C-alpha positions as CSV (number, residue, x, y, z in Angstrom):
1,M,19.2,16.0,-51.1
2,L,21.7,16.4,-48.3
3,Y,24.5,15.5,-50.6
4,G,23.4,18.2,-53.0
5,S,23.4,20.9,-50.3
6,I,26.9,19.8,-49.1
7,Y,28.1,19.9,-52.7
8,Y,26.7,23.4,-53.1
9,L,28.3,24.6,-49.9
10,W,31.6,23.2,-51.0
11,I,31.4,24.9,-54.4
12,S,30.5,28.3,-52.8
13,M,33.5,27.9,-50.4
14,L,35.7,27.1,-53.4
15,Q,34.4,30.2,-55.2
16,Q,35.1,32.4,-52.2
17,R,38.6,31.1,-51.9
18,A,39.2,31.5,-55.6
19,E,38.0,35.1,-55.4
20,I,40.2,35.9,-52.4
21,Y,43.2,34.2,-54.1
22,A,42.4,36.2,-57.4
23,C,42.2,39.5,-55.4
24,G,45.5,38.7,-53.7
25,L,47.2,37.8,-57.0
26,M,45.9,40.9,-58.7
27,S,47.1,43.2,-55.9
28,S,50.6,41.5,-55.9
29,V,50.8,41.8,-59.7
30,L,49.8,45.5,-59.5
31,K,52.4,46.1,-56.7
32,A,55.1,44.4,-58.9
33,L,54.1,46.5,-61.9
34,I,54.2,49.7,-59.9
35,Y,57.6,48.7,-58.5
36,I,59.0,47.9,-61.9
37,H,57.6,51.1,-63.3
38,T,59.2,53.1,-60.5
39,I,62.6,51.4,-61.1
40,Y,62.3,52.0,-64.9
41,K,61.6,55.7,-64.3
42,M,64.5,56.1,-61.9
43,L,66.8,54.3,-64.4
44,T,65.7,56.6,-67.3
45,L,66.3,59.6,-65.1
46,I,69.8,58.4,-64.2
47,L,70.6,57.7,-67.8
48,Q,69.4,61.2,-68.8
49,C,71.6,62.7,-66.1
50,C,74.6,60.7,-67.4
51,K,73.9,61.9,-71.0
52,W,73.7,65.5,-69.8
53,M,77.0,65.1,-67.9
54,L,78.6,63.7,-71.1
C-alpha cells in the first residue's frame, strides 16, 4: 500500500515537471517563431526598398 502511494506521488511529480517543461518549451518555440517572423518581415521590407531604389 505504501509502495503504491509513493509510486503515485512520483508519477504526479513527473507529470508536473513534464507540464512545466512543456510550457517552457512551448514559450521558447513561440518566442523563436516571433523572432524569425520579425526578421523575415524586416528582410522583406529591406528587399522592397532595394527594389524601389533600383
